[in-house]
mmCIF file as gemmi writes it, N, C-alpha and C atoms, coordinates in Angstrom:
data_model
loop_
_atom_site.group_PDB
_atom_site.id
_atom_site.type_symbol
_atom_site.label_atom_id
_atom_site.label_alt_id
_atom_site.label_comp_id
_atom_site.label_asym_id
_atom_site.label_entity_id
_atom_site.label_seq_id
_atom_site.pdbx_PDB_ins_code
_atom_site.Cartn_x
_atom_site.Cartn_y
_atom_site.Cartn_z
_atom_site.occupancy
_atom_site.B_iso_or_equiv
_atom_site.pdbx_formal_charge
_atom_site.auth_seq_id
_atom_site.auth_asym_id
_atom_site.pdbx_PDB_model_num
ATOM 1 N N . UNK Axp A 1 ? 201.55 144.839 147.129 1 0 ? 1 A 1
ATOM 2 C CA . UNK Axp A 1 ? 201.497 145.011 145.624 1 0 ? 1 A 1
ATOM 3 C C . UNK Axp A 1 ? 200.684 143.767 144.962 1 0 ? 1 A 1
ATOM 4 N N . UNK Axp A 2 ? 199.665 144.08 144.32 1 0 ? 2 A 1
ATOM 5 C CA . UNK Axp A 2 ? 198.809 143.203 143.785 1 0 ? 2 A 1
ATOM 6 C C . UNK Axp A 2 ? 199.624 142.624 142.499 1 0 ? 2 A 1
ATOM 7 N N . UNK Axp A 3 ? 199.021 141.386 142.077 1 0 ? 3 A 1
ATOM 8 C CA . UNK Axp A 3 ? 199.83 141.002 140.823 1 0 ? 3 A 1
ATOM 9 C C . UNK Axp A 3 ? 199.572 141.698 139.637 1 0 ? 3 A 1
ATOM 10 N N . UNK Axp A 4 ? 198.314 142.287 139.407 1 0 ? 4 A 1
ATOM 11 C CA . UNK Axp A 4 ? 198.325 143.416 138.278 1 0 ? 4 A 1
ATOM 12 C C . UNK Axp A 4 ? 199.417 144.519 138.506 1 0 ? 4 A 1
ATOM 13 N N . UNK Axp A 5 ? 199.25 145.142 139.769 1 0 ? 5 A 1
ATOM 14 C CA . UNK Axp A 5 ? 200.357 146.244 139.871 1 0 ? 5 A 1
ATOM 15 C C . UNK Axp A 5 ? 201.852 146.006 139.476 1 0 ? 5 A 1
ATOM 16 N N . UNK Axp A 6 ? 202.113 144.618 139.766 1 0 ? 6 A 1
ATOM 17 C CA . UNK Axp A 6 ? 203.387 144.211 139.566 1 0 ? 6 A 1
ATOM 18 C C . UNK Axp A 6 ? 203.569 143.908 138.083 1 0 ? 6 A 1
ATOM 19 N N . UNK Axp A 7 ? 202.5 143.51 137.454 1 0 ? 7 A 1
ATOM 20 C CA . UNK Axp A 7 ? 202.58 143.383 135.984 1 0 ? 7 A 1
ATOM 21 C C . UNK Axp A 7 ? 202.705 144.693 135.302 1 0 ? 7 A 1
ATOM 22 N N . UNK Axp A 8 ? 202.046 145.795 135.794 1 0 ? 8 A 1
ATOM 23 C CA . UNK Axp A 8 ? 202.162 147.134 135.309 1 0 ? 8 A 1
ATOM 24 C C . UNK Axp A 8 ? 203.465 147.663 135.45 1 0 ? 8 A 1
ATOM 25 N N . UNK Axp A 9 ? 203.899 147.474 136.817 1 0 ? 9 A 1
ATOM 26 C CA . UNK Axp A 9 ? 205.317 147.99 136.717 1 0 ? 9 A 1
ATOM 27 C C . UNK Axp A 9 ? 206.306 147.332 136.025 1 0 ? 9 A 1
ATOM 28 N N . UNK Axp A 10 ? 206.444 146.048 135.949 1 0 ? 10 A 1
ATOM 29 C CA . UNK Axp A 10 ? 207.422 145.44 135.089 1 0 ? 10 A 1
ATOM 30 C C . UNK Axp A 10 ? 207.281 145.575 133.724 1 0 ? 10 A 1
ATOM 31 N N . UNK Axp A 11 ? 205.972 146.083 133.084 1 0 ? 11 A 1
ATOM 32 C CA . UNK Axp A 11 ? 205.869 146.284 131.716 1 0 ? 11 A 1
ATOM 33 C C . UNK Axp A 11 ? 205.731 147.877 131.335 1 0 ? 11 A 1
ATOM 34 N N . UNK Axp A 12 ? 206.111 148.661 132.235 1 0 ? 12 A 1
ATOM 35 C CA . UNK Axp A 12 ? 206.3 150.124 131.975 1 0 ? 12 A 1
ATOM 36 C C . UNK Axp A 12 ? 207.807 150.467 132.454 1 0 ? 12 A 1
ATOM 37 N N . UNK Axp A 13 ? 207.793 151.034 133.702 1 0 ? 13 A 1
ATOM 38 C CA . UNK Axp A 13 ? 209.069 151.502 134.288 1 0 ? 13 A 1
ATOM 39 C C . UNK Axp A 13 ? 210.414 150.632 134.277 1 0 ? 13 A 1
ATOM 40 N N . UNK Axp A 14 ? 210.128 149.25 134.336 1 0 ? 14 A 1
ATOM 41 C CA . UNK Axp A 14 ? 211.246 148.413 134.225 1 0 ? 14 A 1
ATOM 42 C C . UNK Axp A 14 ? 211.479 147.945 132.969 1 0 ? 14 A 1
ATOM 43 N N . UNK Axp A 15 ? 210.847 148.181 131.85 1 0 ? 15 A 1
ATOM 44 C CA . UNK Axp A 15 ? 211.125 147.81 130.363 1 0 ? 15 A 1
ATOM 45 C C . UNK Axp A 15 ? 210.981 149.186 129.447 1 0 ? 15 A 1
ATOM 46 N N . UNK Axp A 16 ? 211.602 150.302 130.131 1 0 ? 16 A 1
ATOM 47 C CA . UNK Axp A 16 ? 211.589 151.615 129.364 1 0 ? 16 A 1
ATOM 48 C C . UNK Axp A 16 ? 211.982 151.493 128.18 1 0 ? 16 A 1
ATOM 49 N N . UNK Axp A 17 ? 212.814 150.413 127.727 1 0 ? 17 A 1
ATOM 50 C CA . UNK Axp A 17 ? 213.402 150.586 126.354 1 0 ? 17 A 1
ATOM 51 C C . UNK Axp A 17 ? 212.261 150.484 125.324 1 0 ? 17 A 1
ATOM 52 N N . UNK Axp A 18 ? 211.272 149.509 125.398 1 0 ? 18 A 1
ATOM 53 C CA . UNK Axp A 18 ? 210.194 149.585 124.766 1 0 ? 18 A 1
ATOM 54 C C . UNK Axp A 18 ? 209.541 150.72 124.156 1 0 ? 18 A 1
ATOM 55 N N . UNK Axp A 19 ? 209.326 151.583 125.05 1 0 ? 19 A 1
ATOM 56 C CA . UNK Axp A 19 ? 208.711 152.944 124.959 1 0 ? 19 A 1
ATOM 57 C C . UNK Axp A 19 ? 209.452 153.819 124.3 1 0 ? 19 A 1
ATOM 58 N N . UNK Axp A 20 ? 210.859 153.892 124.657 1 0 ? 20 A 1
ATOM 59 C CA . UNK Axp A 20 ? 211.92 154.783 123.952 1 0 ? 20 A 1
ATOM 60 C C . UNK Axp A 20 ? 211.9 154.24 122.528 1 0 ? 20 A 1
ATOM 61 N N . UNK Axp A 21 ? 211.882 153.028 122.177 1 0 ? 21 A 1
ATOM 62 C CA . UNK Axp A 21 ? 212.028 152.462 120.775 1 0 ? 21 A 1
ATOM 63 C C . UNK Axp A 21 ? 210.954 152.887 120.03 1 0 ? 21 A 1
ATOM 64 N N . UNK Axp A 22 ? 209.567 152.717 120.664 1 0 ? 22 A 1
ATOM 65 C CA . UNK Axp A 22 ? 208.423 153.047 119.8 1 0 ? 22 A 1
ATOM 66 C C . UNK Axp A 22 ? 208.294 154.632 119.651 1 0 ? 22 A 1
ATOM 67 N N . UNK Axp A 23 ? 208.841 155.432 120.452 1 0 ? 23 A 1
ATOM 68 C CA . UNK Axp A 23 ? 208.96 157.001 120.099 1 0 ? 23 A 1
ATOM 69 C C . UNK Axp A 23 ? 209.944 157.224 119.13 1 0 ? 23 A 1
ATOM 70 N N . UNK Axp A 24 ? 211.204 156.483 119.127 1 0 ? 24 A 1
ATOM 71 C CA . UNK Axp A 24 ? 211.991 156.852 118.178 1 0 ? 24 A 1
ATOM 72 C C . UNK Axp A 24 ? 211.796 156.118 116.794 1 0 ? 24 A 1
ATOM 73 N N . UNK Axp A 25 ? 210.801 155.143 116.78 1 0 ? 25 A 1
ATOM 74 C CA . UNK Axp A 25 ? 210.294 154.745 115.416 1 0 ? 25 A 1
ATOM 75 C C . UNK Axp A 25 ? 209.574 155.792 114.678 1 0 ? 25 A 1
ATOM 76 N N . UNK Axp A 26 ? 208.897 156.494 115.512 1 0 ? 26 A 1
ATOM 77 C CA . UNK Axp A 26 ? 208.154 157.702 114.914 1 0 ? 26 A 1
ATOM 78 C C . UNK Axp A 26 ? 208.975 158.77 114.416 1 0 ? 26 A 1
ATOM 79 N N . UNK Axp A 27 ? 210.064 158.873 114.834 1 0 ? 27 A 1
ATOM 80 C CA . UNK Axp A 27 ? 211.23 160.019 114.364 1 0 ? 27 A 1
ATOM 81 C C . UNK Axp A 27 ? 211.997 160.25 115.477 1 0 ? 27 A 1
ATOM 82 N N . UNK Axp A 28 ? 213.217 160.986 115.191 1 0 ? 28 A 1
ATOM 83 C CA . UNK Axp A 28 ? 214.271 161.333 116.136 1 0 ? 28 A 1
ATOM 84 C C . UNK Axp A 28 ? 213.748 162.303 117.171 1 0 ? 28 A 1
ATOM 85 N N . UNK Axp A 29 ? 214.35 162.031 118.417 1 0 ? 29 A 1
ATOM 86 C CA . UNK Axp A 29 ? 213.968 162.778 119.577 1 0 ? 29 A 1
ATOM 87 C C . UNK Axp A 29 ? 215.416 163.156 120.387 1 0 ? 29 A 1
ATOM 88 N N . UNK Axp A 30 ? 215.362 164.04 121.022 1 0 ? 30 A 1
ATOM 89 C CA . UNK Axp A 30 ? 216.459 164.441 122.055 1 0 ? 30 A 1
ATOM 90 C C . UNK Axp A 30 ? 216.059 163.73 123.3 1 0 ? 30 A 1
ATOM 91 N N . UNK Axp A 31 ? 217.029 163.462 124.12 1 0 ? 31 A 1
ATOM 92 C CA . UNK Axp A 31 ? 217.052 162.597 125.399 1 0 ? 31 A 1
ATOM 93 C C . UNK Axp A 31 ? 216.133 163.483 126.343 1 0 ? 31 A 1
ATOM 94 N N . UNK Axp A 32 ? 216.357 164.705 126.387 1 0 ? 32 A 1
ATOM 95 C CA . UNK Axp A 32 ? 215.605 165.434 127.45 1 0 ? 32 A 1
ATOM 96 C C . UNK Axp A 32 ? 214.107 165.372 127.444 1 0 ? 32 A 1
ATOM 97 N N . UNK Axp A 33 ? 213.591 165.167 126.016 1 0 ? 33 A 1
ATOM 98 C CA . UNK Axp A 33 ? 212.118 165.385 125.974 1 0 ? 33 A 1
ATOM 99 C C . UNK Axp A 33 ? 211.458 163.914 126.003 1 0 ? 33 A 1
ATOM 100 N N . UNK Axp A 34 ? 212.226 162.941 126.259 1 0 ? 34 A 1
ATOM 101 C CA . UNK Axp A 34 ? 211.751 161.612 126.427 1 0 ? 34 A 1
ATOM 102 C C . UNK Axp A 34 ? 210.862 161.476 127.679 1 0 ? 34 A 1
ATOM 103 N N . UNK Axp A 35 ? 211.12 161.892 128.726 1 0 ? 35 A 1
ATOM 104 C CA . UNK Axp A 35 ? 210.289 161.946 129.955 1 0 ? 35 A 1
ATOM 105 C C . UNK Axp A 35 ? 208.976 162.575 129.725 1 0 ? 35 A 1
ATOM 106 N N . UNK Axp A 36 ? 208.882 163.549 129.198 1 0 ? 36 A 1
ATOM 107 C CA . UNK Axp A 36 ? 207.515 164.228 128.865 1 0 ? 36 A 1
ATOM 108 C C . UNK Axp A 36 ? 206.826 163.465 127.869 1 0 ? 36 A 1
ATOM 109 N N . UNK Axp A 37 ? 207.322 162.947 126.789 1 0 ? 37 A 1
ATOM 110 C CA . UNK Axp A 37 ? 206.771 162.211 125.69 1 0 ? 37 A 1
ATOM 111 C C . UNK Axp A 37 ? 206.272 160.982 126.411 1 0 ? 37 A 1
ATOM 112 N N . UNK Axp A 38 ? 207.094 160.208 127.214 1 0 ? 38 A 1
ATOM 113 C CA . UNK Axp A 38 ? 206.64 158.956 127.846 1 0 ? 38 A 1
ATOM 114 C C . UNK Axp A 38 ? 205.364 159.208 128.715 1 0 ? 38 A 1
ATOM 115 N N . UNK Axp A 39 ? 205.422 160.296 129.287 1 0 ? 39 A 1
ATOM 116 C CA . UNK Axp A 39 ? 204.287 160.516 130.443 1 0 ? 39 A 1
ATOM 117 C C . UNK Axp A 39 ? 202.907 160.942 129.719 1 0 ? 39 A 1
ATOM 118 N N . UNK Axp A 40 ? 203.08 161.806 128.482 1 0 ? 40 A 1
ATOM 119 C CA . UNK Axp A 40 ? 201.984 162.225 127.791 1 0 ? 40 A 1
ATOM 120 C C . UNK Axp A 40 ? 201.311 160.992 127.015 1 0 ? 40 A 1
ATOM 121 N N . UNK Axp A 41 ? 202.168 160.256 126.279 1 0 ? 41 A 1
ATOM 122 C CA . UNK Axp A 41 ? 201.697 159.145 125.473 1 0 ? 41 A 1
ATOM 123 C C . UNK Axp A 41 ? 201.415 158.073 126.176 1 0 ? 41 A 1
ATOM 124 N N . UNK Axp A 42 ? 202.12 157.678 127.039 1 0 ? 42 A 1
ATOM 125 C CA . UNK Axp A 42 ? 202 156.127 127.763 1 0 ? 42 A 1
ATOM 126 C C . UNK Axp A 42 ? 201.3 156.388 129.283 1 0 ? 42 A 1
ATOM 127 N N . UNK Axp A 43 ? 201.31 157.429 129.73 1 0 ? 43 A 1
ATOM 128 C CA . UNK Axp A 43 ? 200.654 157.585 131.039 1 0 ? 43 A 1
ATOM 129 C C . UNK Axp A 43 ? 201.365 157.336 132.285 1 0 ? 43 A 1
ATOM 130 N N . UNK Axp A 44 ? 202.851 157.126 132.138 1 0 ? 44 A 1
ATOM 131 C CA . UNK Axp A 44 ? 203.414 156.932 133.316 1 0 ? 44 A 1
ATOM 132 C C . UNK Axp A 44 ? 204.804 157.763 133.185 1 0 ? 44 A 1
ATOM 133 N N . UNK Axp A 45 ? 205.316 157.876 134.57 1 0 ? 45 A 1
ATOM 134 C CA . UNK Axp A 45 ? 206.477 158.77 134.806 1 0 ? 45 A 1
ATOM 135 C C . UNK Axp A 45 ? 207.681 157.969 134.989 1 0 ? 45 A 1
ATOM 136 N N . UNK Axp A 46 ? 208.744 157.943 134.035 1 0 ? 46 A 1
ATOM 137 C CA . UNK Axp A 46 ? 209.972 157.172 134.32 1 0 ? 46 A 1
ATOM 138 C C . UNK Axp A 46 ? 210.764 158.005 135.242 1 0 ? 46 A 1
ATOM 139 N N . UNK Axp A 47 ? 211.605 157.532 135.967 1 0 ? 47 A 1
ATOM 140 C CA . UNK Axp A 47 ? 212.756 158.271 136.668 1 0 ? 47 A 1
ATOM 141 C C . UNK Axp A 47 ? 213.196 159.241 135.923 1 0 ? 47 A 1
ATOM 142 N N . UNK Axp A 48 ? 213.706 160.439 136.57 1 0 ? 48 A 1
ATOM 143 C CA . UNK Axp A 48 ? 214.171 161.539 135.879 1 0 ? 48 A 1
ATOM 144 C C . UNK Axp A 48 ? 215.43 161.315 134.903 1 0 ? 48 A 1
ATOM 145 N N . UNK Axp A 49 ? 216.303 160.424 135.589 1 0 ? 49 A 1
ATOM 146 C CA . UNK Axp A 49 ? 217.628 160.2 134.698 1 0 ? 49 A 1
ATOM 147 C C . UNK Axp A 49 ? 217.432 158.788 133.89 1 0 ? 49 A 1
ATOM 148 N N . UNK Axp A 50 ? 216.403 158.319 134.352 1 0 ? 50 A 1
ATOM 149 C CA . UNK Axp A 50 ? 216.194 156.889 133.564 1 0 ? 50 A 1
ATOM 150 C C . UNK Axp A 50 ? 216.376 156.813 132.152 1 0 ? 50 A 1
ATOM 151 N N . UNK Axp A 51 ? 215.55 157.606 131.335 1 0 ? 51 A 1
ATOM 152 C CA . UNK Axp A 51 ? 215.721 157.673 129.961 1 0 ? 51 A 1
ATOM 153 C C . UNK Axp A 51 ? 217.048 157.877 129.459 1 0 ? 51 A 1
ATOM 154 N N . UNK Axp A 52 ? 217.832 158.717 129.939 1 0 ? 52 A 1
ATOM 155 C CA . UNK Axp A 52 ? 219.219 158.739 129.669 1 0 ? 52 A 1
ATOM 156 C C . UNK Axp A 52 ? 220.015 157.656 129.773 1 0 ? 52 A 1
ATOM 157 N N . UNK Axp A 53 ? 219.9 156.992 131.037 1 0 ? 53 A 1
ATOM 158 C CA . UNK Axp A 53 ? 220.627 155.725 131.191 1 0 ? 53 A 1
ATOM 159 C C . UNK Axp A 53 ? 220.083 154.674 129.999 1 0 ? 53 A 1
ATOM 160 N N . UNK Axp A 54 ? 218.955 154.574 129.76 1 0 ? 54 A 1
ATOM 161 C CA . UNK Axp A 54 ? 218.308 153.697 128.729 1 0 ? 54 A 1
ATOM 162 C C . UNK Axp A 54 ? 218.774 153.917 127.346 1 0 ? 54 A 1
ATOM 163 N N . UNK Axp A 55 ? 218.85 155.17 127.104 1 0 ? 55 A 1
ATOM 164 C CA . UNK Axp A 55 ? 219.214 155.701 125.84 1 0 ? 55 A 1
ATOM 165 C C . UNK Axp A 55 ? 220.64 155.226 125.601 1 0 ? 55 A 1
ATOM 166 N N . UNK Axp A 56 ? 221.573 155.5 126.601 1 0 ? 56 A 1
ATOM 167 C CA . UNK Axp A 56 ? 222.962 155.161 126.571 1 0 ? 56 A 1
ATOM 168 C C . UNK Axp A 56 ? 223.189 153.7 126.329 1 0 ? 56 A 1
ATOM 169 N N . UNK Axp A 57 ? 222.543 152.983 127.138 1 0 ? 57 A 1
ATOM 170 C CA . UNK Axp A 57 ? 222.71 151.368 126.89 1 0 ? 57 A 1
ATOM 171 C C . UNK Axp A 57 ? 222.124 150.915 125.573 1 0 ? 57 A 1
ATOM 172 N N . UNK Axp A 58 ? 221.01 151.558 125.176 1 0 ? 58 A 1
ATOM 173 C CA . UNK Axp A 58 ? 220.338 151.229 123.657 1 0 ? 58 A 1
ATOM 174 C C . UNK Axp A 58 ? 221.485 151.637 122.637 1 0 ? 58 A 1
ATOM 175 N N . UNK Axp A 59 ? 222.183 152.68 122.818 1 0 ? 59 A 1
ATOM 176 C CA . UNK Axp A 59 ? 223.182 153.069 121.813 1 0 ? 59 A 1
ATOM 177 C C . UNK Axp A 59 ? 224.429 152.299 121.784 1 0 ? 59 A 1
ATOM 178 N N . UNK Axp A 60 ? 224.927 151.751 123.054 1 0 ? 60 A 1
ATOM 179 C CA . UNK Axp A 60 ? 226.019 150.862 123.218 1 0 ? 60 A 1
ATOM 180 C C . UNK Axp A 60 ? 225.688 149.572 122.519 1 0 ? 60 A 1
ATOM 181 N N . UNK Axp A 61 ? 224.618 149.235 122.7 1 0 ? 61 A 1
ATOM 182 C CA . UNK Axp A 61 ? 224.202 147.987 121.98 1 0 ? 61 A 1
ATOM 183 C C . UNK Axp A 61 ? 223.659 148.056 120.602 1 0 ? 61 A 1
ATOM 184 N N . UNK Axp A 62 ? 223.694 149.342 119.961 1 0 ? 62 A 1
ATOM 185 C CA . UNK Axp A 62 ? 223.429 149.579 118.482 1 0 ? 62 A 1
ATOM 186 C C . UNK Axp A 62 ? 221.949 149.368 118.163 1 0 ? 62 A 1
ATOM 187 N N . UNK Axp A 63 ? 221.162 149.789 119.092 1 0 ? 63 A 1
ATOM 188 C CA . UNK Axp A 63 ? 219.628 149.76 118.976 1 0 ? 63 A 1
ATOM 189 C C . UNK Axp A 63 ? 219.253 151.147 118.513 1 0 ? 63 A 1
ATOM 190 N N . UNK Axp A 64 ? 220.007 152.087 118.919 1 0 ? 64 A 1
ATOM 191 C CA . UNK Axp A 64 ? 219.841 153.557 118.412 1 0 ? 64 A 1
ATOM 192 C C . UNK Axp A 64 ? 221.131 154.175 118.333 1 0 ? 64 A 1
ATOM 193 N N . UNK Axp A 65 ? 221.085 155.174 117.526 1 0 ? 65 A 1
ATOM 194 C CA . UNK Axp A 65 ? 222.181 155.812 117.145 1 0 ? 65 A 1
ATOM 195 C C . UNK Axp A 65 ? 221.88 157.283 117.515 1 0 ? 65 A 1
ATOM 196 N N . UNK Axp A 66 ? 223.049 158.069 117.63 1 0 ? 66 A 1
ATOM 197 C CA . UNK Axp A 66 ? 222.892 159.575 117.913 1 0 ? 66 A 1
ATOM 198 C C . UNK Axp A 66 ? 223.738 160.417 117.234 1 0 ? 66 A 1
ATOM 199 N N . UNK Axp A 67 ? 223.472 161.637 116.929 1 0 ? 67 A 1
ATOM 200 C CA . UNK Axp A 67 ? 224.404 162.651 116.462 1 0 ? 67 A 1
ATOM 201 C C . UNK Axp A 67 ? 224.22 163.968 117.114 1 0 ? 67 A 1
ATOM 202 N N . UNK Axp A 68 ? 225.224 164.653 117.099 1 0 ? 68 A 1
ATOM 203 C CA . UNK Axp A 68 ? 225.093 166.108 117.93 1 0 ? 68 A 1
ATOM 204 C C . UNK Axp A 68 ? 224.783 166.954 116.591 1 0 ? 68 A 1
ATOM 205 N N . UNK Axp A 69 ? 223.678 167.868 117.151 1 0 ? 69 A 1
ATOM 206 C CA . UNK Axp A 69 ? 223.256 168.834 116.169 1 0 ? 69 A 1
ATOM 207 C C . UNK Axp A 69 ? 223.048 170.068 117.15 1 0 ? 69 A 1
ATOM 208 N N . UNK Axp A 70 ? 223.808 171.044 116.701 1 0 ? 70 A 1
ATOM 209 C CA . UNK Axp A 70 ? 223.764 172.524 117.581 1 0 ? 70 A 1
ATOM 210 C C . UNK Axp A 70 ? 223.881 172.095 119.067 1 0 ? 70 A 1
ATOM 211 N N . UNK Axp A 71 ? 225.088 171.356 119.275 1 0 ? 71 A 1
ATOM 212 C CA . UNK Axp A 71 ? 225.406 171.051 120.941 1 0 ? 71 A 1
ATOM 213 C C . UNK Axp A 71 ? 224.414 170.135 121.444 1 0 ? 71 A 1
ATOM 214 N N . UNK Axp A 72 ? 223.36 169.664 120.82 1 0 ? 72 A 1
ATOM 215 C CA . UNK Axp A 72 ? 222.393 168.736 121.558 1 0 ? 72 A 1
ATOM 216 C C . UNK Axp A 72 ? 222.56 167.405 120.883 1 0 ? 72 A 1
ATOM 217 N N . UNK Axp A 73 ? 222.171 166.347 121.487 1 0 ? 73 A 1
ATOM 218 C CA . UNK Axp A 73 ? 222.406 164.917 120.82 1 0 ? 73 A 1
ATOM 219 C C . UNK Axp A 73 ? 221.063 164.646 120.597 1 0 ? 73 A 1
ATOM 220 N N . UNK Axp A 74 ? 220.894 164.241 119.205 1 0 ? 74 A 1
ATOM 221 C CA . UNK Axp A 74 ? 219.405 163.641 118.949 1 0 ? 74 A 1
ATOM 222 C C . UNK Axp A 74 ? 219.52 162.006 118.605 1 0 ? 74 A 1
ATOM 223 N N . UNK Axp A 75 ? 218.684 161.302 119.006 1 0 ? 75 A 1
ATOM 224 C CA . UNK Axp A 75 ? 218.525 159.906 118.878 1 0 ? 75 A 1
ATOM 225 C C . UNK Axp A 75 ? 217.709 159.515 117.856 1 0 ? 75 A 1
ATOM 226 N N . UNK Axp A 76 ? 218.075 158.398 117.11 1 0 ? 76 A 1
ATOM 227 C CA . UNK Axp A 76 ? 217.248 157.654 115.942 1 0 ? 76 A 1
ATOM 228 C C . UNK Axp A 76 ? 217.422 156.171 116.302 1 0 ? 76 A 1
ATOM 229 N N . UNK Axp A 77 ? 216.315 155.448 116.169 1 0 ? 77 A 1
ATOM 230 C CA . UNK Axp A 77 ? 216.281 154.025 116.012 1 0 ? 77 A 1
ATOM 231 C C . UNK Axp A 77 ? 217.003 153.506 114.922 1 0 ? 77 A 1
ATOM 232 N N . UNK Axp A 78 ? 217.842 152.337 114.933 1 0 ? 78 A 1
ATOM 233 C CA . UNK Axp A 78 ? 218.347 151.768 113.897 1 0 ? 78 A 1
ATOM 234 C C . UNK Axp A 78 ? 217.677 150.651 113.443 1 0 ? 78 A 1
ATOM 235 N N . UNK Axp A 79 ? 218.077 149.966 112.542 1 0 ? 79 A 1
ATOM 236 C CA . UNK Axp A 79 ? 217.489 148.662 111.878 1 0 ? 79 A 1
ATOM 237 C C . UNK Axp A 79 ? 217.401 147.579 112.87 1 0 ? 79 A 1
ATOM 238 N N . UNK Axp A 80 ? 218.49 147.494 113.603 1 0 ? 80 A 1
ATOM 239 C CA . UNK Axp A 80 ? 218.672 146.448 114.888 1 0 ? 80 A 1
ATOM 240 C C . UNK Axp A 80 ? 217.656 146.848 115.922 1 0 ? 80 A 1
ATOM 241 N N . UNK Axp A 81 ? 217.391 147.975 116.222 1 0 ? 81 A 1
ATOM 242 C CA . UNK Axp A 81 ? 216.294 148.554 117.137 1 0 ? 81 A 1
ATOM 243 C C . UNK Axp A 81 ? 214.82 148.148 116.712 1 0 ? 81 A 1
ATOM 244 N N . UNK Axp A 82 ? 214.694 148.452 115.362 1 0 ? 82 A 1
ATOM 245 C CA . UNK Axp A 82 ? 213.393 147.959 114.822 1 0 ? 82 A 1
ATOM 246 C C . UNK Axp A 82 ? 213.161 146.488 114.91 1 0 ? 82 A 1
ATOM 247 N N . UNK Axp A 83 ? 214.137 145.821 114.694 1 0 ? 83 A 1
ATOM 248 C CA . UNK Axp A 83 ? 213.889 144.33 114.886 1 0 ? 83 A 1
ATOM 249 C C . UNK Axp A 83 ? 213.658 143.9 116.271 1 0 ? 83 A 1
ATOM 250 N N . UNK Axp A 84 ? 214.364 144.673 117.329 1 0 ? 84 A 1
ATOM 251 C CA . UNK Axp A 84 ? 213.935 144.247 118.747 1 0 ? 84 A 1
ATOM 252 C C . UNK Axp A 84 ? 212.731 144.579 119.045 1 0 ? 84 A 1
ATOM 253 N N . UNK Axp A 85 ? 212.109 145.837 118.555 1 0 ? 85 A 1
ATOM 254 C CA . UNK Axp A 85 ? 210.897 146.378 118.935 1 0 ? 85 A 1
ATOM 255 C C . UNK Axp A 85 ? 209.821 145.224 118.271 1 0 ? 85 A 1
ATOM 256 N N . UNK Axp A 86 ? 210.056 144.794 117.239 1 0 ? 86 A 1
ATOM 257 C CA . UNK Axp A 86 ? 209.188 143.803 116.485 1 0 ? 86 A 1
ATOM 258 C C . UNK Axp A 86 ? 209.172 142.592 117.332 1 0 ? 86 A 1
ATOM 259 N N . UNK Axp A 87 ? 210.139 142.117 117.84 1 0 ? 87 A 1
ATOM 260 C CA . UNK Axp A 87 ? 210.337 140.957 118.885 1 0 ? 87 A 1
ATOM 261 C C . UNK Axp A 87 ? 209.325 141.078 119.812 1 0 ? 87 A 1
ATOM 262 N N . UNK Axp A 88 ? 209.501 142.358 120.659 1 0 ? 88 A 1
ATOM 263 C CA . UNK Axp A 88 ? 208.641 142.621 121.734 1 0 ? 88 A 1
ATOM 264 C C . UNK Axp A 88 ? 207.234 142.621 121.504 1 0 ? 88 A 1
ATOM 265 N N . UNK Axp A 89 ? 206.909 143.111 120.202 1 0 ? 89 A 1
ATOM 266 C CA . UNK Axp A 89 ? 205.578 143.361 119.704 1 0 ? 89 A 1
ATOM 267 C C . UNK Axp A 89 ? 204.95 141.96 119.491 1 0 ? 89 A 1
ATOM 268 N N . UNK Axp A 90 ? 205.731 140.971 118.786 1 0 ? 90 A 1
ATOM 269 C CA . UNK Axp A 90 ? 205.372 139.604 118.804 1 0 ? 90 A 1
ATOM 270 C C . UNK Axp A 90 ? 204.967 138.988 120.097 1 0 ? 90 A 1
ATOM 271 N N . UNK Axp A 91 ? 205.969 139.284 120.898 1 0 ? 91 A 1
ATOM 272 C CA . UNK Axp A 91 ? 205.923 138.585 122.495 1 0 ? 91 A 1
ATOM 273 C C . UNK Axp A 91 ? 204.707 138.935 123.08 1 0 ? 91 A 1
ATOM 274 N N . UNK Axp A 92 ? 204.132 140.111 123.01 1 0 ? 92 A 1
ATOM 275 C CA . UNK Axp A 92 ? 203.124 140.73 123.65 1 0 ? 92 A 1
ATOM 276 C C . UNK Axp A 92 ? 201.684 140.141 122.816 1 0 ? 92 A 1
ATOM 277 N N . UNK Axp A 93 ? 201.74 140.122 121.501 1 0 ? 93 A 1
ATOM 278 C CA . UNK Axp A 93 ? 200.64 139.525 120.899 1 0 ? 93 A 1
ATOM 279 C C . UNK Axp A 93 ? 200.512 138.013 121.262 1 0 ? 93 A 1
ATOM 280 N N . UNK Axp A 94 ? 201.486 137.289 121.356 1 0 ? 94 A 1
ATOM 281 C CA . UNK Axp A 94 ? 201.402 135.81 121.734 1 0 ? 94 A 1
ATOM 282 C C . UNK Axp A 94 ? 200.804 135.758 123.189 1 0 ? 94 A 1
ATOM 283 N N . UNK Axp A 95 ? 201.233 136.652 124.053 1 0 ? 95 A 1
ATOM 284 C CA . UNK Axp A 95 ? 200.65 136.706 125.399 1 0 ? 95 A 1
ATOM 285 C C . UNK Axp A 95 ? 199.154 137.112 125.373 1 0 ? 95 A 1
ATOM 286 N N . UNK Axp A 96 ? 198.803 138.091 124.595 1 0 ? 96 A 1
ATOM 287 C CA . UNK Axp A 96 ? 197.415 138.547 124.584 1 0 ? 96 A 1
ATOM 288 C C . UNK Axp A 96 ? 196.615 137.221 124.055 1 0 ? 96 A 1
ATOM 289 N N . UNK Axp A 97 ? 197.016 136.51 122.922 1 0 ? 97 A 1
ATOM 290 C CA . UNK Axp A 97 ? 196.471 135.516 122.458 1 0 ? 97 A 1
ATOM 291 C C . UNK Axp A 97 ? 196.22 134.588 123.367 1 0 ? 97 A 1
ATOM 292 N N . UNK Axp A 98 ? 197.202 134.25 124.054 1 0 ? 98 A 1
ATOM 293 C CA . UNK Axp A 98 ? 197.105 133.085 125.25 1 0 ? 98 A 1
ATOM 294 C C . UNK Axp A 98 ? 196.026 133.624 126.362 1 0 ? 98 A 1
ATOM 295 N N . UNK Axp A 99 ? 196.153 134.809 126.797 1 0 ? 99 A 1
ATOM 296 C CA . UNK Axp A 99 ? 195.084 135.407 127.589 1 0 ? 99 A 1
ATOM 297 C C . UNK Axp A 99 ? 193.768 134.974 127.065 1 0 ? 99 A 1
ATOM 298 N N . UNK Axp A 100 ? 193.463 135.422 125.803 1 0 ? 100 A 1
ATOM 299 C CA . UNK Axp A 100 ? 192.233 135.409 125.054 1 0 ? 100 A 1
ATOM 300 C C . UNK Axp A 100 ? 191.65 133.814 124.9 1 0 ? 100 A 1
ATOM 301 N N . UNK Axp A 101 ? 192.62 133.039 125.06 1 0 ? 101 A 1
ATOM 302 C CA . UNK Axp A 101 ? 192.436 131.519 124.938 1 0 ? 101 A 1
ATOM 303 C C . UNK Axp A 101 ? 192.166 131.291 123.601 1 0 ? 101 A 1
């Protein structure tokens, strides 16, 4: 694996929480549609159960919250999740600034 390929992997599949929070910042979503939204909007395929696991952990840590509507669980980002997403954005902007010199 080249350094670039490793960079892509660690910044997509291995950090799925960022993409999930971006999606939820745009509006509430069901867990089952995360896989297809991530593939469509960000161009990579997460593992089939990985979005569920990530959502569970994010909810456990209060970055997202959920409620059951018609026997289906819908997820929303919390204020804490928005702050965490903002930190990630600042981190990436800092890296881009350093790369650009």
